[in-house]
Each structure stands twice: as C-alpha cells, then as structure tokens.
C-alpha positions in Angstrom: 9.6 37.3 73.4 6.8 39.2 75.1 5.2 37.5 77.9 2.0 37.9 79.8 1.7 38.6 83.6 1.2 36.1 86.3 -2.6 36.0 85.6 -2.3 32.9 83.7 -0.2 31.1 86.5 -3.1 32.2 88.9 -5.6 30.9 86.6 -3.9 27.5 86.8 -4.2 27.6 90.6 -7.8 28.6 90.2 -8.3 25.6 88.0 -6.8 23.3 90.7 -9.2 24.6 93.3 -12.1 24.1 91.0 -10.7 20.7 90.4 -11.1 19.9 94.1 -14.7 20.9 94.1 -15.4 18.8 91.0 -13.5 15.9 92.5 -15.6 16.0 95.7 -18.8 15.3 93.7 -17.3 13.1 91.0 -14.9 10.4 92.2 -14.4 8.9 88.6 -10.8 7.8 87.9 -10.4 10.2 85.0 -11.1 13.2 87.2 -8.9 11.8 89.8 -6.0 11.7 87.3 -6.8 15.2 86.1 -6.6 16.6 89.5 -3.4 14.8 90.4 -1.7 16.3 87.2 -3.0 19.7 87.8 -1.8 19.5 91.5 1.6 18.4 90.3 1.9 21.4 87.9 0.9 23.8 90.7 3.3 22.1 93.2 6.2 22.5 90.8 5.4 26.1 90.3 5.1 26.7 94.0 8.5 25.1 94.7 10.3 26.8 91.9 8.8 30.1 93.0 9.9 29.7 96.7 13.1 27.8 96.4 14.8 28.4 93.1 18.2 29.9 93.5 17.1 33.1 91.7 13.6 34.7 91.8 11.7 34.6 88.6 9.6 37.5 87.4 6.2 36.9 85.9 7.6 36.7 82.3 10.0 34.0 83.3 7.4 32.0 85.2 5.1 32.1 82.1 8.0 31.0 79.9 8.6 28.1 82.4 5.0 26.9 82.0 5.1 27.2 78.3 8.4 25.2 78.1 6.8 22.5 80.3 3.9 22.3 77.9 6.1 22.3 74.8 8.5 19.8 76.3 5.8 17.3 76.8 4.2 17.8 73.5 7.5 17.5 71.6 7.8 14.0 73.2 4.4 13.1 71.7 5.5 14.0 68.2 7.5 16.6 66.3 4.4 18.4 65.0 2.4 19.2 68.2 3.1 22.3 70.2 1.7 25.1 72.2 1.7 28.5 70.2 1.9 31.4 72.6 0.2 34.7 72.0 3.0 36.4 70.1 3.7 33.3 68.0 0.0 32.8 67.3 -0.1 36.2 65.5 2.9 35.2 63.4 1.3 31.7 62.8 -1.8 33.3 61.4 0.2 35.7 59.3 2.3 32.8 57.8 -0.7 30.9 56.7 -2.0 34.1 55.0 1.4 34.4 53.3 2.9 37.3 55.1 5.1 37.8 58.0 8.5 39.2 59.2 11.6 36.9 59.0 14.1 35.3 56.7 11.7 32.9 55.0 12.7 29.4 56.1 10.8 26.4 57.5 12.4 24.3 60.1 11.9 21.2 62.2 13.9 19.3 64.8 16.0 16.5 63.4 15.5 13.5 65.8 18.8 11.9 64.8 21.0 15.0 65.7 18.5 17.2 67.9 19.5 20.1 65.9 17.3 22.5 64.1 17.1 21.4 60.5 15.8 23.4 57.4 12.9 21.7 55.6 12.9 24.2 52.9 13.8 28.0 52.4 11.0 29.9 50.5 11.8 31.1 47.1 13.0 34.6 46.7 13.4 35.3 50.6 16.7 36.4 52.3 17.4 32.7 53.4 17.0 31.5 49.9 19.2 34.1 48.4 21.9 33.6 51.1 22.4 30.0 49.9 20.5 28.1 52.7 19.0 24.9 51.3 16.9 22.0 52.4 18.7 19.7 54.8 21.1 22.3 56.2 21.4 22.5 60.0 21.0 25.7 61.9 23.4 24.9 64.7 23.5 28.5 66.3 21.2 31.5 66.3 23.1 34.6 67.4 25.7 32.4 69.0 23.1 30.4 71.0 23.3 26.6 70.2 19.9 25.2 68.8 20.5 21.6 70.1 18.1 22.0 73.0 16.0 25.0 72.0 12.3 24.2 71.4 11.4 24.6 67.6 8.9 27.4 68.5 11.5 29.4 70.5 14.0 29.0 67.6 11.4 30.2 65.1 10.6 33.2 67.4 14.3 34.0 67.5 14.8 34.0 63.7 11.7 36.0 63.0 11.7 39.7 63.8 11.4 43.2 62.5 12.2 43.8 58.8 15.6 45.2 58.0 17.1 43.9 61.3 20.1 41.5 60.9 20.4 38.0 62.3 23.5 35.8 62.4 23.0 32.1 61.9 25.7 29.3 62.0 24.8 26.9 59.3 26.1 23.4 58.7 25.7 22.4 55.0 24.9 18.7 54.3 28.1 16.8 53.6 30.4 19.6 55.1 32.3 19.3 58.4 32.5 22.9 59.5 29.5 25.4 59.8 29.7 28.9 58.3 28.3 32.0 59.8 25.7 34.0 57.7 24.5 37.4 58.7 21.1 37.8 57.0 18.8 40.8 57.0 15.2 40.1 57.8 12.4 41.2 55.6 8.6 41.1 55.1 8.0 37.6 53.9 5.1 38.0 51.4 5.3 35.4 48.6 3.0 33.9 46.0 2.5 30.2 46.4 2.6 29.5 42.6 5.7 30.2 40.6 7.1 29.4 37.1 10.4 28.4 35.7 12.2 31.8 35.3 11.3 35.4 36.0 10.0 37.6 33.2 12.2 40.7 32.4 12.2 43.2 35.4 11.2 40.4 37.8 7.5 41.0 37.2 5.9 37.7 36.9 7.1 34.2 35.7 7.6 32.3 32.5 5.3 29.3 32.7 5.5 28.0 29.2 8.7 26.0 29.1 8.3 24.4 25.7 6.5 26.9 23.3 6.7 24.5 20.4 5.0 21.5 22.2 2.9 23.9 24.4 4.1 22.4 27.7 3.5 24.5 30.8 5.3 24.5 34.1 4.0 25.4 37.5 5.8 25.2 40.8 3.8 25.3 44.0 6.1 26.4 47.0 3.5 26.2 49.8 -0.2 25.4 50.3 -1.3 28.8 51.6 -4.7 30.2 51.8 -4.3 31.7 48.5 -2.6 28.6 46.7 -5.7 27.3 45.0 -6.9 30.6 43.7 -3.3 31.4 42.3 -3.2 27.9 40.7 -6.4 28.2 38.9 -5.6 31.8 37.7 -2.3 30.4 36.3 -3.9 27.4 34.6 -6.5 29.6 33.0 -3.7 31.8 31.5 -1.8 28.9 30.3 -4.8 27.2 28.7 -5.6 30.5 26.9 -2.2 30.1 25.4 -3.0 26.6 24.1 -1.2 24.6 26.7 -1.3 20.8 25.9 0.8 19.3 28.7 1.7 20.3 32.4 4.6 19.8 34.6 3.6 20.4 38.2 6.6 20.7 40.4 6.3 20.0 44.2 9.9 19.5 44.9 11.0 21.0 48.2 7.3 21.9 49.0 7.0 21.3 52.9 3.1 21.5 52.7 0.6 23.8 54.3 -3.2 23.7 54.5 -5.0 20.5 53.9 -7.9 22.4 52.1 -5.7 24.0 49.5 -4.2 20.6 48.5 -7.7 19.2 48.2 -8.9 22.1 46.1 -6.1 21.9 43.7 -6.4 18.1 43.3 -10.2 18.7 42.5 -9.1 20.9 39.7 -7.8 17.8 37.8 -9.9 15.0 39.2 -13.7 14.8 38.4 -14.5 11.8 40.5 -13.3 9.6 43.3 -11.5 10.1 46.5 -8.8 12.6 47.1 -7.7 11.9 50.6 -9.2 10.6 53.9 -8.4 11.3 57.4 -8.7 9.1 60.4 -8.6 10.2 64.1 -9.2 8.6 67.4 -12.9 8.3 68.2 -13.7 10.1 65.0 -15.6 9.0 61.9 -13.3 8.8 58.9 -13.6 12.0 56.9 -13.3 11.5 53.1 -12.7 14.3 50.6 -14.2 13.4 47.2 -13.6 15.2 43.9 -16.6 17.1 42.5 -17.6 16.9 38.9 -18.0 20.5 38.3 -14.9 22.8 37.9 -12.5 20.2 36.6 -10.1 21.8 34.1 -7.4 20.6 31.5 -9.7 18.0 29.8 -9.9 15.7 28.3 -7.2 14.0 30.4 -5.9 11.6 27.8 -5.1 14.6 25.5 -3.6 16.7 28.2 -0.9 14.8 30.0 0.5 15.8 33.4 3.7 15.1 35.3 4.2 15.8 39.0 7.9 16.2 40.3 8.6 15.2 44.0 11.8 14.7 46.1 12.8 13.9 49.7 11.6 17.3 50.8 8.1 17.1 49.4 5.9 16.8 52.4 2.4 16.8 53.9 0.0 18.7 51.6 2.4 17.9 48.7 2.1 14.3 49.4 -1.8 14.6 49.4 -1.8 16.3 46.0 0.8 14.0 44.5 -0.9 10.7 45.8 -4.4 11.8 44.7 -3.1 12.4 41.1 -1.1 9.3 41.1 -3.8 6.9 42.5 -6.4 8.5 40.1 -4.2 7.8 37.1 -4.2 11.6 36.2 -0.5 12.1 36.4 2.9 10.4 36.2 5.1 10.9 39.3 8.8 11.6 38.6 11.7 12.0 41.1 12.5 10.4 44.4 10.3 9.2 47.3 8.7 11.9 49.4 9.2 12.9 53.0 6.5 10.9 54.5 4.4 13.2 56.8 0.9 11.9 56.9 -0.5 13.5 60.2 -3.1 16.2 60.5 -2.6 19.0 63.0 -5.6 20.7 64.4 -5.2 24.2 65.8 -7.2 24.7 68.9 -7.6 28.2 70.1 -6.9 28.9 73.8 -6.9 31.8 76.3 -9.8 33.6 74.8 -8.4 33.0 71.2 -5.1 34.7 72.1 -2.9 31.5 71.9 -3.4 27.9 70.5 -2.6 24.4 70.8 -1.5 22.6 67.6 -2.2 19.0 68.2 -1.9 16.0 66.1 -5.5 14.8 65.9 -5.5 12.6 62.7 -3.6 10.8 60.1 -4.4 11.1 56.4 -4.4 8.2 54.0 -4.2 8.0 50.1 -7.2 7.3 47.9 -5.9 3.7 47.4 -5.9 3.3 51.2 -2.2 3.2 51.6 -0.3 4.8 54.6 1.7 8.0 54.0 3.2 8.7 57.4 6.8 7.6 58.1 7.1 6.7 61.8 10.5 6.8 63.7 10.9 3.1 63.4 9.8 3.0 59.7 12.0 1.1 57.2 12.8 1.8 53.6 10.8 -1.3 52.8 7.7 -0.2 54.5 4.8 1.6 53.0 5.0 5.4 53.5 5.3 8.5 51.5 4.8 8.7 47.7 6.9 6.8 45.4 7.7 7.7 41.8 5.7 5.9 39.1 7.4 2.6 38.0 10.3 3.3 35.9 10.4 7.1 36.8 12.5 7.1 39.9 15.5 9.4 39.7 17.4 9.6 42.8 19.9 12.3 43.7 23.1 12.0 45.7 23.6 14.7 48.3 26.0 16.6 46.0 23.6 16.6 43.1 20.7 17.6 45.4 22.8 20.5 46.7 23.7 21.6 43.1 20.1 21.5 42.1 19.0 23.7 44.9 21.7 26.2 44.1 21.0 26.1 40.4 17.3 26.4 41.1 17.8 29.4 43.5 20.1 31.1 41.0 17.3 31.0 38.3 14.9 32.6 40.8 16.9 35.6 41.7 15.7 39.0 40.6 18.8 40.5 38.9 17.8 43.8 37.2 20.1 43.1 34.2 22.8 41.3 36.1 24.1 38.0 34.9 23.4 34.8 36.8 26.0 33.7 39.2 26.9 30.7 37.0 28.2 33.3 34.5 30.4 35.3 36.8 33.1 34.8 39.5 31.5 35.4 42.8 33.6 36.6 45.6 32.7 36.1 49.2 31.0 39.1 50.9 31.5 40.2 54.4 28.0 39.1 55.5 28.0 35.9 53.4 31.5 34.2 53.2 30.1 31.3 51.4 28.0 32.2 48.4 28.1 28.7 47.1 28.1 29.3 43.4 26.0 26.6 41.4 27.8 24.6 38.7 27.6 26.2 35.3 26.9 23.0 33.5 24.2 21.6 35.9 21.4 19.8 34.1 18.0 19.2 35.9 17.6 15.4 35.0 14.2 15.3 36.6 12.9 18.1 34.6 14.3 16.8 31.4 12.6 13.4 32.0 9.4 15.2 32.7 9.5 17.0 29.3 10.5 13.9 27.4 7.6 12.0 28.9 5.1 14.6 28.1 6.3 15.0 24.6 6.0 11.3 24.0 2.5 11.2 25.5 1.4 14.2 23.2 2.7 12.3 20.2 0.6 9.3 21.2 -2.4 11.4 21.9 -2.1 13.2 18.4 -1.6 9.8 16.7 -4.8 8.5 18.2 -6.7 11.5 16.8 -5.7 10.8 13.1 -8.3 9.3 10.8 -7.9 5.5 10.1 -6.2 5.0 6.7 -6.7 2.0 4.4 -5.4 1.0 1.1 -7.8 0.4 -1.7 
C-alpha cells in the first residue's frame, strides 16, 4: 500500500494549534472536547515517534493514524470506515464496475472476527475457484485475517491483473481450510445476467420458459449501470412477448441506493419505494413516478422475486418495495438485514474519503430492515418471503446450489459442465468442489410454478362470459 509523506501528520498538529486559538475565543464544551481529542491524538503520535522501540518512517506513521481511525470506526459499526487515497481510487472503480482483483465482497464476521465472504461475483476468478458466500478467508498470503481491518484485507486481495494470490479458505461446515492460489484479473462485469450463457459465452439466455413466455433476470450488484442494463434487458424480453418475470436477487450484497430505487420505479407506478432517516435530518422519501413504468398491466404480467440469506442492502430495498406494493411475490428465505445508509464524505482535497453510516432506510410499510447485533429471529428485520413461499436451505443445500449456479455460469468454449465430467484437483486449486449432478433449484422451480398458475388465472379472467340459452 502506497502511503503519503508526513504532511498529513503535520497537518494534524497544525489543526491542534488552530484549536488552541479557537478555544481561547470560544469556551464552549463542544470545542473543549474537540481540543482534548485532537491533543490526545497528537500526544500519542509524539510519544510513538520519540519512544517506540523502532523508528517509524512517514509511511508507517501514516498507516498508524489510518489504523487508529479505522479501529475506532469499526467499533461504531461494521460499515463505517476511512478510505485512504489508494483505496478511494479502487472504491470509485468498483462502483463503476471495473477494478483489479479476484471479484469477491467481504466483511468482518462479528462472531468469529474472521474475514467472511458476502458473495463472489459471477464469472470472476474467485467465483470460478469455488469460493462461495459464507466462506471464511482465514489467511491472505499466509497472514491471518483475524485482526486485519477489512479495508487492509481488501487492499491485500486486490492488485495488478495476472498476479497470483494465495488464500486460505474455510468452507462452511468443514473443519480444515484449503489453500487456493488464484490469479487476479480486471473485474469488469455486467450487473444483469441471465440463466445460462449463449453459445460462445456472448450474452445470456433470459427466456427460461419459452412456451409460457417466462423471463429470468439475475441482478448481481447495484452498480451505476444496473438500472440501464435492467431496462435494456426488459425491453428485449418484452419484444419477445414475455408474460411473466422471475427476478433473482439471491446472493446480491447490494450497491447504490439510487440504482435500487430506479429499478423499483420501473415496476411501481405510485407510492413509496423507500425512506431514509438520519439524526437531525428530515426523513427523505423516494416515491415512484407514473411515467416510465413497464411490464403492464400488472395483473396480466406476474412477477416473482427470489431472495436468500445473502440478499442485502439495495437488494432488500428493491424486494421490500415490490412486496409492499403488491407487485411481486417473494420466494426463498429471509434476507440478510442490512438497513443502514453509508454516506461517502470526501476528504484531503478529494483524495480520500470517510464512509460513514449516516441514516437507516425503511420499507414502504414503515417496517424496519436492519438487523442489529442483538436482534432475535422473532424481531422485525430484513425481508421475509411471502406467506406460504418460504423455502429454507440447509448449509449443504446452500453450498450445492452455489456450486451448481457457478457451474452454469462458466464460459466453457465447448467443454462439458463439471457435473458431467470427473474433475481432478489442480495444483493451484486442490478442492474444485464439483457440484452434484442431480441438483434441483427448488426455489426457481417454485417460482416458475407460481407464475404459470398466475398466468392461467390471468388468461381465464380475460375469457368472455358464457351462458347457456
């Protein structure tokens, strides 16, 4: 990680001097506290610089300050953090859908303190190496992740394309970690995918039931381009005569609030989509607009949304908006429960940023989404499947589903799926984790059955009334 010189540290000292001057003219308690905290930071730096057993160069001093900041922010909540200049460039690239790495989203598991995979991104090196949601990354290049700040771990994982990185992965339900050597790549992915790849890997098959005209769209992340990709895909499917839609948000960790609101607005013509509440802020409400609504009339074009335990944040905004408005049936299992909004505040002349939790978001019904550390299963949080449509997965089935789904996403260039061949362990991947050949996606099957029934009911309602004379 490239660090700046000592100028930032000196700037902190300058701030403390300024604080003295301000304090002399304003004896308020708030400014008193500010001065005391800045003085504490400067004193710690002074003592470390003069007394620590080994001298620190400017780069390590900068790292010390950043670690102080991030250590404090992590104690506030898992989502607030300081983003240093190098990471900020990568952060902006990620939201635009392009960066160098292995393609995996991670967070800190508060129960174990290890780095945990929220979800790998489809088609990335991590995805094809068999890493799945819920896996623990216990070591990065031999370095334990137990006490590494999340931002530092991400920085270690990301890097130049074509360079290898070795991770120790502990799969859920297994006792011993496996070492995977993965080659980094440019991560540049579409947000909207289909069910299977078209021949040659160019594009996706979105019409999963050609007879009933049922389409399938999978949103993997809510990036800047997600809503544009979604509308383009919907227009292409409607041109093919699509009558019903399965919208798959399983394993989607979220993304930009704006993208989730724009996609919800495509299917809802009136009413609230989501509201955000922050301390000292007026509640902000996002309402659906009448113009631009597609896939109408709604009673003739049924929708089903698929969610699971890894559907989080923006996924929950979209799913709850479609559920509360009555536009879609929700099938699967209860979502993750991340209902907080992070605001990115630029710092150091727009070279770095503070990602700070500033608000919480709420469903159109007014129900809470966020799962707090002490939340119970009986509490109100997340998005639950519609009544009668909950399909829970045991850890083994969840793992098999993920491997089966990943196997369908691989570009093969004429090769058979892994379910049809005997896979041998490779040098750089001793655990390919072949998916079961006879796996059935129960959630998807339930979605198709539900839409077919609704289409039959819709067709019956359009028939002219008959009477006997």
